[in-house]
DSSP file (Angstrom, degrees, kcal/mol; ACC not computed):
  #  RESIDUE AA STRUCTURE BP1 BP2  ACC     N-H-->O    O-->H-N    N-H-->O    O-->H-N    TCO  KAPPA ALPHA  PHI   PSI    X-CA   Y-CA   Z-CA
    1    1 A M              0   0    0      0, 0.0     2,-0.3     0, 0.0    22,-0.2   0.000 360.0 360.0 360.0 136.5   48.4   -2.3  -32.5
    2    2 A D  E     -A   22   0A   0     20,-2.0    20,-3.0     2,-0.0     2,-0.5  -0.960 360.0-116.6-149.7 169.5   50.8    0.6  -32.2
    3    3 A V  E     -A   21   0A   0     -2,-0.3     2,-0.4    18,-0.2    18,-0.2  -0.954  27.6-152.0-112.6 125.7   54.4    1.7  -32.6
    4    4 A E  E     -A   20   0A   0     16,-3.4    16,-2.1    -2,-0.5     2,-0.4  -0.792  12.6-129.9 -98.5 136.2   56.2    2.7  -29.5
    5    5 A K  E    S+A   19   0A   0     -2,-0.4     2,-0.3    14,-0.2    14,-0.3  -0.692  73.3  40.3 -80.9 135.2   59.1    5.2  -29.6
    6    6 A G  S    S-     0   0    0     12,-2.8     2,-0.4    -2,-0.4    12,-0.2  -0.850  94.3 -50.7 125.9-162.6   62.2    3.9  -27.8
    7    7 A Y        -     0   0    0     -2,-0.3     2,-0.6    11,-0.1    13,-0.1  -0.928  36.0-133.3-119.7 137.7   64.0    0.6  -27.4
    8    8 A L        -     0   0    0     -2,-0.4     7,-2.7    11,-0.2     2,-0.4  -0.793  35.3-174.6 -85.9 123.9   62.6   -2.8  -26.5
    9    9 A Q  E     +B   14   0B   0     -2,-0.6     5,-0.2     5,-0.2    -2,-0.0  -0.979  18.1 165.3-132.1 133.1   64.9   -4.2  -23.9
   10   10 A V  E >   -B   13   0B   0      3,-2.7     3,-2.6    -2,-0.4     2,-0.0  -0.891  59.2 -64.0-131.0 163.4   65.0   -7.6  -22.1
   11   11 A P  T 3  S+     0   0    0      0, 0.0     3,-0.1     0, 0.0    -2,-0.0  -0.280 124.2   2.3 -52.8 120.9   67.9   -9.0  -20.0
   12   12 A G  T 3  S+     0   0    0      1,-0.1     2,-0.3    -2,-0.0    -3,-0.0   0.420 123.7  71.8  85.5  -1.2   70.9   -9.4  -22.4
   13   13 A K  E <   +B   10   0B   0     -3,-2.6    -3,-2.7    31,-0.0     2,-0.3  -0.996  49.0 177.4-151.2 140.7   69.1   -8.0  -25.5
   14   14 A R  E     -B    9   0B   0     -2,-0.3    -5,-0.2    -5,-0.2    -7,-0.0  -0.998  32.1-113.9-142.8 140.0   68.0   -4.6  -26.8
   15   15 A S        -     0   0    0     -7,-2.7     5,-0.1    -2,-0.3    27,-0.0  -0.256  19.0-155.3 -66.0 162.2   66.4   -3.5  -30.0
   16   16 A T  S    S+     0   0    0      3,-0.1    -1,-0.1    -9,-0.1    -9,-0.1   0.469  72.9  76.0-119.5  -4.9   68.5   -1.2  -32.3
   17   17 A V  S    S-     0   0    0      2,-0.3   -10,-0.1   -11,-0.1     3,-0.1   0.802  92.9-120.0 -86.3 -30.4   66.0    0.7  -34.4
   18   18 A G  S    S+     0   0    0      1,-0.2   -12,-2.8   -12,-0.2     2,-0.3   0.434  87.9  51.4 100.5   1.0   64.6    3.3  -31.9
   19   19 A C  E     -A    5   0A   0    -14,-0.3     2,-0.3   -11,-0.0    -2,-0.3  -0.971  61.2-167.6-157.9 160.6   61.0    2.1  -32.1
   20   20 A Y  E     -A    4   0A   0    -16,-2.1   -16,-3.4    -2,-0.3     2,-0.4  -0.988  21.8-116.1-151.3 156.8   59.1   -1.2  -31.8
   21   21 A Q  E     -A    3   0A   0     -2,-0.3    20,-0.4   -18,-0.2     2,-0.4  -0.770  22.0-161.3 -99.8 138.5   55.6   -2.5  -32.6
   22   22 A E  E     -A    2   0A   0    -20,-3.0   -20,-2.0    -2,-0.4     2,-0.6  -0.963   9.0-151.6-117.4 135.0   53.2   -3.8  -29.9
   23   23 A F  E     -C   39   0C   0     16,-2.8    16,-2.5    -2,-0.4     2,-0.4  -0.937  21.2-157.5-101.9 118.8   50.2   -6.0  -30.6
   24   24 A E  E     -C   38   0C   0     -2,-0.6     2,-0.4    14,-0.2    14,-0.2  -0.836  11.6-175.5-107.0 133.5   47.6   -5.3  -27.9
   25   25 A F  E     -C   37   0C   0     12,-2.8    12,-2.7    -2,-0.4    -2,-0.0  -0.989   7.3-169.2-128.4 134.0   44.9   -7.7  -26.9
   26   26 A R        -     0   0    0     -2,-0.4    10,-0.2    10,-0.2     9,-0.1  -0.989  28.5-120.9-121.0 125.1   42.0   -7.1  -24.5
   27   27 A P        -     0   0    0      0, 0.0     4,-0.1     0, 0.0     3,-0.0  -0.335   8.1-143.2 -64.7 144.6   40.0  -10.1  -23.4
   28   28 A R  S    S+     0   0    0      2,-0.1     2,-0.3    -2,-0.0     3,-0.0   0.698  86.5  29.9 -79.0 -20.9   36.2   -9.8  -24.1
   29   29 A Q  S    S-     0   0    0      1,-0.0     2,-0.1     2,-0.0     0, 0.0  -0.888 108.6 -69.8-133.5 166.0   35.4  -11.6  -20.9
   30   30 A W        +     0   0    0     -2,-0.3     2,-0.3     1,-0.1    -2,-0.1  -0.337  50.0 179.5 -58.2 126.7   37.1  -11.9  -17.5
   31   31 A L    >   -     0   0    0      3,-0.4     3,-2.3    -4,-0.1    -1,-0.1  -0.781  66.8 -50.9-136.6  89.5   40.3  -13.9  -17.8
   32   32 A S  T 3  S-     0   0    0     -2,-0.3     3,-0.1     1,-0.3    -2,-0.1   0.796 106.9 -59.1  52.2  34.0   42.2  -14.3  -14.5
   33   33 A G  T 3  S+     0   0    0      1,-0.2    24,-3.5    23,-0.1     2,-0.5   0.625  93.2 154.7  74.7  13.0   42.1  -10.6  -13.9
   34   34 A I  E <   + D   0  56C   0     -3,-2.3    -3,-0.4    22,-0.2    22,-0.3  -0.628  20.6 176.0 -79.7 124.1   43.9   -9.8  -17.2
   35   35 A K  E     -     0   0C   0     20,-3.3     2,-0.3    -2,-0.5    21,-0.2   0.805  67.6  -6.6 -91.4 -36.7   43.1   -6.3  -18.5
   36   36 A E  E     - D   0  55C   0     19,-1.5    19,-3.0   -10,-0.2     2,-0.4  -0.989  51.7-153.3-160.3 148.2   45.5   -6.4  -21.5
   37   37 A V  E     -CD  25  54C   0    -12,-2.7   -12,-2.8    -2,-0.3     2,-0.4  -0.998  14.4-165.4-125.9 128.7   48.2   -8.4  -23.1
   38   38 A E  E     -CD  24  53C   0     15,-2.7    15,-2.8    -2,-0.4     2,-0.4  -0.958   2.4-164.2-117.2 132.1   50.9   -6.8  -25.3
   39   39 A L  E     +CD  23  52C   0    -16,-2.5   -16,-2.8    -2,-0.4     2,-0.3  -0.948  10.3 173.7-117.7 133.6   53.1   -8.8  -27.6
   40   40 A S  E     - D   0  51C   0     11,-2.0    11,-3.1    -2,-0.4     2,-0.4  -0.972  20.2-139.3-134.6 151.3   56.4   -7.5  -29.1
   41   41 A F  E     - D   0  50C   0    -20,-0.4   -20,-0.2    -2,-0.3     9,-0.2  -0.918  13.7-173.6-117.2 138.1   58.9   -9.3  -31.2
   42   42 A L  E     - D   0  49C   0      7,-2.6     7,-2.9    -2,-0.4    -2,-0.0  -0.958  23.7-130.3-132.7 112.2   62.7   -8.9  -30.9
   43   43 A P  E     - D   0  48C   0      0, 0.0     5,-0.2     0, 0.0     2,-0.2  -0.333  25.2-179.6 -61.3 141.6   65.0  -10.7  -33.4
   44   44 A D  E >   - D   0  47C   0      3,-2.6     3,-1.8     1,-0.2     2,-0.3  -0.649  52.7 -76.0-145.3  82.5   67.9  -12.6  -31.8
   45   45 A G  T 3  S-     0   0    0      1,-0.3    -1,-0.2    -2,-0.2     0, 0.0  -0.459 114.0  -6.3  65.1-124.7   70.2  -14.2  -34.3
   46   46 A A  T 3  S+     0   0    0     -2,-0.3    -1,-0.3    -3,-0.1     2,-0.2   0.418 133.4  53.6 -84.4   1.8   68.5  -17.4  -35.7
   47   47 A S  E <  S-D   44   0C   0     -3,-1.8    -3,-2.6    22,-0.1     2,-0.4  -0.717  75.4-125.2-128.1 179.8   65.6  -17.1  -33.3
   48   48 A M  E     -DE  43  68C   0     20,-2.7    20,-3.5    -5,-0.2     2,-0.5  -0.989  13.4-140.8-129.4 134.9   62.9  -14.6  -32.2
   49   49 A L  E     -DE  42  67C   0     -7,-2.9    -7,-2.6    -2,-0.4     2,-0.7  -0.851  10.8-154.7 -94.6 128.9   62.1  -13.3  -28.7
   50   50 A L  E     -DE  41  66C   0     16,-3.5    16,-2.6    -2,-0.5     2,-0.6  -0.921   9.1-156.3-101.8 113.7   58.5  -12.8  -28.0
   51   51 A V  E     -DE  40  65C   0    -11,-3.1   -11,-2.0    -2,-0.7     2,-0.6  -0.828   9.1-165.2 -94.9 120.9   58.1  -10.3  -25.2
   52   52 A V  E     -DE  39  64C   0     12,-3.1    12,-2.2    -2,-0.6     2,-0.6  -0.930   7.4-170.4-112.8 119.1   54.8  -10.7  -23.4
   53   53 A E  E     -DE  38  63C   0    -15,-2.8   -15,-2.7    -2,-0.6     2,-0.6  -0.950   7.0-165.6-108.4 121.8   53.5   -7.9  -21.1
   54   54 A V  E     -DE  37  62C   0      8,-2.8     8,-1.9    -2,-0.6     2,-0.7  -0.934   5.2-160.4-111.5 120.2   50.5   -8.9  -19.0
   55   55 A D  E     -DE  36  61C   0    -19,-3.0   -20,-3.3    -2,-0.6   -19,-1.5  -0.883  17.3-174.8-101.7 109.7   48.6   -6.1  -17.3
   56   56 A R  E >>  -DE  34  60C   0      4,-1.9     4,-1.4    -2,-0.7     3,-1.1  -0.834  29.6-107.8-108.5 142.3   46.5   -7.7  -14.5
   57   57 A S  T 34 S+     0   0    0    -24,-3.5    -1,-0.0    -2,-0.4     0, 0.0  -0.425 102.1   2.5 -61.4 137.3   44.0   -5.9  -12.3
   58   58 A F  T 34 S+     0   0    0      1,-0.1    -1,-0.2    -2,-0.1   -25,-0.0   0.315 128.0  63.7  70.2  -7.4   45.3   -5.4   -8.8
   59   59 A R  T <4 S-     0   0    0     -3,-1.1    -2,-0.2     1,-0.2    -1,-0.1   0.462  90.1-140.9-124.3  -5.0   48.7   -6.9   -9.5
   60   60 A G  E  <  -E   56   0C   0     -4,-1.4    -4,-1.9     2,-0.0     2,-0.2  -0.246  44.7 -26.9  76.3-166.5   50.2   -4.6  -12.1
   61   61 A D  E     -E   55   0C   0     -6,-0.2     2,-0.3    -8,-0.0    -6,-0.2  -0.553  52.1-173.0 -87.6 146.9   52.3   -5.5  -15.1
   62   62 A S  E     -E   54   0C   0     -8,-1.9    -8,-2.8    -2,-0.2     2,-0.4  -0.977   9.9-148.5-134.5 152.3   54.5   -8.5  -15.5
   63   63 A Y  E     +E   53   0C   0     -2,-0.3     2,-0.3   -10,-0.2   -10,-0.2  -0.945  14.7 176.2-124.8 140.9   56.9   -9.4  -18.3
   64   64 A R  E     -E   52   0C   0    -12,-2.2   -12,-3.1    -2,-0.4     2,-0.5  -0.980  16.2-148.2-137.4 151.4   57.9  -12.7  -19.8
   65   65 A T  E     -E   51   0C   0     -2,-0.3     2,-0.4   -14,-0.2   -14,-0.2  -0.986  10.8-168.9-123.4 128.9   60.2  -13.5  -22.7
   66   66 A L  E     -E   50   0C   0    -16,-2.6   -16,-3.5    -2,-0.5     2,-0.5  -0.947  16.1-138.4-115.8 136.0   59.6  -16.6  -24.9
   67   67 A R  E     -E   49   0C   0     -2,-0.4     2,-0.4   -18,-0.2   -18,-0.2  -0.832  22.2-169.5 -95.6 126.7   62.2  -17.8  -27.4
   68   68 A L  E     -E   48   0C   0    -20,-3.5   -20,-2.7    -2,-0.5    -2,-0.0  -0.916  10.8-146.0-115.9 140.9   60.7  -18.9  -30.7
   69   69 A S    >   -     0   0    0     -2,-0.4     3,-2.0   -22,-0.2   -22,-0.1  -0.633  32.6-108.2 -95.5 162.2   62.5  -20.7  -33.5
   70   70 A P  T 3  S+     0   0    0      0, 0.0    -1,-0.1     0, 0.0   -23,-0.1   0.756 121.7  55.9 -59.9 -21.7   61.7  -20.2  -37.2
   71   71 A Q  T 3  S+     0   0    0      2,-0.0     2,-0.1     0, 0.0    -3,-0.0   0.422  76.4 127.9 -90.9   1.6   60.1  -23.6  -37.1
   72   72 A S    <   -     0   0    0     -3,-2.0     2,-0.1     1,-0.1    -4,-0.0  -0.378  52.5-140.6 -61.6 129.1   57.7  -22.8  -34.2
   73   73 A S     >  -     0   0    0     -2,-0.1     4,-2.2     1,-0.1     5,-0.2  -0.442  22.0-109.4 -85.6 164.1   54.2  -23.8  -35.2
   74   74 A S  H  > S+     0   0    0      1,-0.2     4,-2.6     2,-0.2     5,-0.2   0.884 120.9  55.3 -57.8 -39.1   51.1  -21.7  -34.3
   75   75 A A  H  > S+     0   0    0      1,-0.2     4,-2.3     2,-0.2    -1,-0.2   0.890 106.8  49.6 -63.5 -39.5   50.1  -24.5  -31.8
   76   76 A E  H  > S+     0   0    0      2,-0.2     4,-2.2     1,-0.2    -1,-0.2   0.904 111.7  48.1 -66.2 -41.2   53.5  -24.2  -30.0
   77   77 A V  H  X S+     0   0    0     -4,-2.2     4,-2.4     2,-0.2    -2,-0.2   0.926 112.1  49.6 -64.9 -43.9   53.2  -20.4  -29.7
   78   78 A Q  H  X S+     0   0    0     -4,-2.6     4,-2.4     1,-0.2    -2,-0.2   0.906 110.4  50.6 -60.5 -42.5   49.6  -20.8  -28.4
   79   79 A Q  H  X S+     0   0    0     -4,-2.3     4,-1.9     2,-0.2    -1,-0.2   0.911 110.8  48.5 -62.6 -43.7   50.7  -23.4  -25.9
   80   80 A A  H  X S+     0   0    0     -4,-2.2     4,-1.7     1,-0.2    -2,-0.2   0.899 112.0  49.2 -65.1 -40.7   53.5  -21.1  -24.6
   81   81 A L  H  X S+     0   0    0     -4,-2.4     4,-2.5     1,-0.2    -2,-0.2   0.890 108.0  53.7 -66.5 -39.0   51.2  -18.1  -24.3
   82   82 A R  H  X S+     0   0    0     -4,-2.4     4,-1.6     1,-0.2    -1,-0.2   0.905 107.3  51.9 -60.7 -40.3   48.6  -20.2  -22.4
   83   83 A A  H  < S+     0   0    0     -4,-1.9    -1,-0.2     1,-0.2    -2,-0.2   0.892 111.9  46.4 -63.5 -39.2   51.3  -21.1  -20.0
   84   84 A V  H  < S+     0   0    0     -4,-1.7    -2,-0.2     1,-0.2    -1,-0.2   0.895 114.8  46.1 -68.9 -40.8   52.3  -17.5  -19.5
   85   85 A L  H  <        0   0    0     -4,-2.5    -1,-0.2    -5,-0.1    -2,-0.2   0.679 360.0 360.0 -79.8 -17.9   48.6  -16.3  -19.1
   86   86 A G     <        0   0    0     -4,-1.6    -3,-0.1    -5,-0.2    -4,-0.1   0.498 360.0 360.0  68.9 360.0   47.8  -19.1  -16.7
């Protein structure tokens, strides 16, 4: 986990604080060529955007944004992340 200086930006939305936190995960075993997954959260009105950066060997970084409601359960978040990670 670290704090990045700058703004987290996705189409149509940008953070306003000047820094943002990233949660970094590295798989313990080979997982579809994934070297690292970084998660950041961006408030968006009544919901939260989960910004997922996937760093894959040989294919570079890819970004996805998932919209979460305050009522999203852990199981729903896990299911959405599994879909992103393939």
